[in-house]
C-alpha positions in Angstrom: 87.5 62.8 85.8 91.0 63.2 87.2 92.2 65.6 89.9 93.4 68.2 87.3 89.8 68.6 85.9 88.5 69.4 89.4 91.3 71.9 90.2 90.4 74.6 87.7 86.7 75.1 88.9 87.9 75.3 92.5 90.4 78.0 91.8 87.8 80.1 89.8 85.3 79.8 92.6 87.7 80.9 95.3 88.9 83.9 93.2 85.4 85.2 92.6 84.4 84.8 96.2 87.4 86.7 97.4 86.8 89.5 95.0 83.2 90.0 96.2 84.1 89.7 99.8 87.0 92.2 99.5 84.8 95.0 98.2 82.9 95.3 101.5 84.9 93.4 104.0 85.6 96.3 106.3 88.6 97.7 104.3 88.0 101.3 103.0 88.2 102.1 99.3 89.6 105.6 98.5 88.1 107.4 95.5 90.3 110.4 94.6 88.7 113.5 93.0 91.3 115.4 91.0 89.2 117.7 88.8 87.2 120.5 90.3 83.4 120.5 89.4 83.8 117.1 87.7 80.8 114.9 88.5 81.3 111.4 89.8 78.8 108.7 90.7 78.9 105.8 93.3 76.2 103.2 92.8 75.8 100.2 95.1 75.2 97.5 94.1 75.9 98.0 90.4 73.0 95.7 89.5 70.6 93.3 91.3 70.3 93.3 95.1 73.0 93.8 97.6 74.2 90.9 99.8 74.0 90.2 103.5 76.6 90.8 106.2 78.2 93.7 104.3 80.6 96.2 105.9 81.5 98.7 103.2 83.5 102.0 103.4 84.3 104.5 100.6 86.3 107.7 101.1 85.7 110.6 98.6 88.9 112.6 98.7 89.5 116.0 97.1 93.0 116.6 95.8 92.8 120.1 97.3 91.0 119.5 100.6 92.3 122.9 102.0 90.3 124.9 99.5 87.6 122.5 98.3 84.5 120.9 99.8 82.7 117.7 98.7 79.1 118.1 97.5 77.1 114.9 97.6 73.6 114.2 96.4 72.3 110.9 98.0 69.5 108.9 96.4 68.4 105.8 98.3 66.4 103.4 96.2 65.6 101.0 99.0 67.2 99.5 102.0 65.6 97.0 104.4 65.4 97.0 108.2 68.8 97.1 110.0 70.7 97.9 106.8 72.2 101.4 107.4 73.8 103.9 105.0 75.8 106.6 106.8 77.7 109.7 105.5 80.4 111.6 107.4 82.4 114.8 107.0 85.9 113.6 107.3 86.6 110.3 109.3 83.9 110.7 112.0 81.7 113.8 111.9 78.2 112.4 111.1 76.1 114.1 108.4 73.5 111.5 107.8 72.3 108.0 108.8 69.4 106.2 107.1 66.6 104.8 109.2 67.0 101.6 111.1 63.6 100.6 109.9 64.5 100.8 106.3 64.4 103.6 103.7 62.8 103.9 100.3 62.8 106.7 97.8 64.8 109.2 100.0 67.1 111.9 98.5 69.1 114.7 100.1 72.1 116.9 99.5 75.1 117.1 101.9 78.4 119.0 102.0 81.6 117.7 103.6 83.5 120.8 104.5 86.7 118.9 105.3 87.3 118.0 101.7 86.7 114.3 102.4 83.4 112.5 102.5 83.2 109.1 104.1 80.4 106.7 103.2 79.7 103.5 105.1 77.1 100.8 104.5 76.3 97.7 106.6 73.7 95.0 106.2 72.5 92.3 108.5 72.3 88.5 107.9 68.7 88.6 106.6 68.0 88.4 102.9 65.3 90.4 101.2 64.2 90.8 97.6 64.0 94.7 98.1 67.7 95.3 98.8 68.1 97.7 95.9 70.8 100.0 97.4 71.7 103.6 96.7 73.4 106.1 94.4 75.6 109.0 95.5 76.5 111.7 93.0 79.4 113.9 94.0 81.9 116.6 93.1 84.7 118.6 94.6 83.9 122.3 94.5 84.7 125.7 95.8 83.1 129.1 95.5 83.9 131.2 92.4 81.3 133.9 92.4 83.6 136.7 91.0 82.1 139.2 93.5 78.8 139.3 91.7 76.8 139.2 94.9 78.4 142.3 96.3 78.0 144.4 93.1 77.5 143.6 89.5 80.6 141.8 88.2 82.1 141.8 84.6 83.7 138.6 83.4 85.8 138.0 80.3 85.4 134.8 78.3 88.5 133.5 76.6 89.3 130.4 74.6 90.0 128.6 77.9 87.0 127.2 79.9 86.2 129.1 83.1 83.7 128.6 85.9 81.1 130.7 87.7 79.2 129.7 90.8 76.6 131.1 93.1 77.8 132.7 96.4 79.0 130.2 99.1 78.9 127.2 96.6 78.7 124.3 97.3 77.0 125.4 100.5 73.7 127.2 100.2 73.3 130.7 98.8 72.1 133.4 101.1 68.6 134.6 101.6 67.5 137.8 99.8 70.4 137.4 97.3 70.6 139.8 94.3 73.6 138.8 92.3 74.5 139.8 88.7 77.2 139.0 86.2 77.9 140.2 82.7 80.0 137.8 80.6 81.7 139.3 77.5 83.9 137.6 74.9 87.4 138.9 74.9 88.0 141.7 72.4 84.3 141.3 71.4 85.4 138.5 69.1 83.3 135.4 68.6 80.3 134.2 70.7 79.7 132.5 74.0 78.9 128.9 75.2 77.3 128.8 78.7 76.9 125.3 80.2 75.2 124.8 83.6 76.8 121.7 85.3 74.5 121.8 88.3 71.4 123.8 89.1 69.9 123.5 92.6 67.3 126.3 93.1 64.2 126.6 95.1 61.5 124.9 93.0 59.3 127.8 92.3 60.8 130.6 90.1 58.6 133.1 91.8 60.7 132.8 94.9 64.3 132.0 93.8 65.6 131.8 90.2 68.6 132.1 87.9 67.9 134.3 84.9 69.9 134.1 81.7 69.7 136.9 79.1 71.6 136.8 75.8 71.4 138.1 72.2 69.2 140.9 73.3 66.3 138.6 74.1 64.1 138.2 77.1 65.4 136.6 80.3 65.1 132.8 80.6 64.3 131.8 84.2 65.8 128.6 85.7 64.8 127.0 89.0 65.3 123.2 89.0 66.4 121.4 92.1 69.3 118.9 92.1 69.7 119.1 88.4 73.1 117.4 88.0 74.5 117.2 84.4 72.0 119.8 83.5 70.9 120.0 79.9 70.7 123.8 80.3 73.3 125.0 77.8 73.1 128.2 75.8 75.1 129.4 72.8 74.9 133.0 71.9 75.3 134.6 68.5 76.4 137.9 70.1 79.5 138.4 72.3 77.9 138.9 75.7 75.3 137.5 78.1 74.1 138.3 81.6 73.4 136.0 84.5 71.3 136.9 87.6 70.5 135.1 90.8 67.7 136.3 93.1 66.3 134.7 96.3 63.7 135.4 98.9 63.9 135.0 102.6 63.6 131.2 103.0 64.2 127.8 101.6 67.6 128.5 100.0 69.4 125.7 98.1 72.9 125.1 96.9 72.8 127.3 93.8 74.6 126.6 90.6 77.9 126.0 88.9 78.4 126.8 85.2 81.2 127.0 82.7 81.7 129.7 80.0 84.0 129.9 77.1 84.5 132.0 73.9 84.1 130.2 70.6 84.3 131.1 66.9 86.9 133.9 67.2 89.3 133.8 64.3 92.3 136.2 64.4 94.2 136.7 61.1 97.8 137.5 61.6 99.8 139.2 58.7 103.6 138.8 58.8 105.6 141.4 56.9 109.1 140.4 55.7 111.5 143.3 55.6 114.4 143.4 53.1 117.7 144.5 54.7 120.4 146.0 52.5 123.9 146.1 54.1 125.7 149.2 53.1 129.4 149.9 53.7 130.0 152.6 56.3 130.9 155.9 54.8 134.3 155.8 56.6 135.2 152.5 54.9 134.2 153.8 51.4 136.2 157.0 51.9 139.2 155.0 53.1 139.2 152.8 50.0 139.1 155.9 47.8 141.9 157.5 49.8 144.0 154.3 49.5 143.3 154.1 45.7 144.2 157.7 45.3 147.4 157.4 47.3 148.5 154.4 45.2 147.7 156.1 41.9 149.5 159.3 43.0 152.5 157.3 44.2 152.8 155.5 40.8 152.4 158.7 38.8 154.8 160.6 41.1 157.5 157.9 40.8 157.2 157.9 37.0 157.5 161.6 36.8 160.6 161.5 39.1 162.3 158.9 36.9 161.5 160.9 33.7 162.7 164.1 35.3 166.0 162.5 36.3 166.4 161.0 32.8 165.8 164.4 31.2 168.2 166.2 33.4 170.9 163.6 32.8 170.3 163.8 29.1 170.6 167.5 29.2 173.8 167.4 31.1 175.3 164.8 28.9 174.1 166.1 25.6 174.8 169.8 26.1 177.4 170.2 28.8 179.1 166.8 28.9 179.5 164.5 31.8 181.9 165.5 34.5 183.3 162.6 36.4 186.1 163.0 38.9 186.8 166.5 37.7 187.1 165.4 34.1 184.7 166.6 31.4 183.5 164.6 28.5 182.1 166.8 25.8 178.9 165.8 24.1 179.1 164.7 20.4 175.4 165.5 19.9 174.6 168.2 17.4 172.2 171.1 18.0 168.7 170.5 17.0 165.4 169.0 18.3 166.3 166.8 21.3 164.2 163.9 19.9 164.8 164.5 16.2 167.0 161.5 15.5 166.9 162.1 11.7 168.7 165.4 12.2 171.3 164.0 14.5 172.0 160.9 12.4 171.7 158.6 15.4 169.4 155.6 16.1 167.1 155.4 19.1 170.0 154.2 21.3 173.0 156.4 20.7 175.7 154.2 22.2 178.4 156.6 20.9 177.3 159.2 23.4 178.6 157.0 26.2 181.5 155.1 24.6 184.2 157.2 26.3 182.7 156.9 29.8 185.0 154.8 32.1 183.8 151.3 32.8 184.1 151.3 36.6 182.0 154.0 38.2 180.8 152.2 41.4 182.5 154.8 43.6 181.7 157.8 41.5 179.3 160.4 42.6 175.9 160.2 40.9 174.3 163.5 39.9 171.1 164.2 41.8 168.3 166.6 41.0 166.6 168.6 43.7 163.1 169.8 43.2 
């Protein structure tokens, strides 16, 4: 086997070793949480047993640390002696440290009020078959109780998902709580879907409980502890539901967060198309009529004027003769009907009536008629 055949396995071995070592070599891994009330899970190791000489750090970071806390549910499967799991609020405020003598089957819920939860895990150099590790379930959260623990609150469900929490969430609800919410579908249209994301109530429903009433039925009492990704989902056939939280004077827990949304509301929209008729303004129509009348009147008046002048000229010429420059030219027309050409013996154009009129009359006065 030549050197090239040895080279490939060596490179692969170094790469895998570096990857494992880098995960818990003292460098922190940031885990951003961008969505409120979204559940995340950190499990270490992912399978098998964890290794020796580990120095691991994870930072759970809310994208809105000024208004949100980090809720963490820690479940330790098993750690051996001198292997320590620690949880901090922010970089250094200690919330929890597992026993130096080893831990098995322990669970607890913690809240990082700074909006950042820091988790560290270290192991010594002694191997053990019972190094099973831990799981941390977490979410970024804030209180959204709608005032229902001060007085009964009315909430409106729309087609957009909204959230309801117990008072003080994700911290513990108060002792002797008596909270009530009425959720109604907008415009009483459609039905509701209620989905509990987390329920953490004192274990006995006789002490603390969440009661859900819908569709006019009897109340359903809920009191599980640390029920993450709860299967408690309710779909109504009506358009409203009521939620109530009551507690006694001790052993309060972290409460609940749930989503609610309206579904099945169909709105029919009818669009009417209007027909628009554009009419000419009365002023424009009247103006056209006036213009047409003026034109017609002008034509008729001009024709009448021409006919009148012609008639006057004919009368002057035919009956009195034409007087030009002081000279009179007697008419040769005979008496009778003016237009009766058969009686006069002339054709329709009596040239002889004008045959003695001088040829050049440019500077002669033209008779005018005054009306």
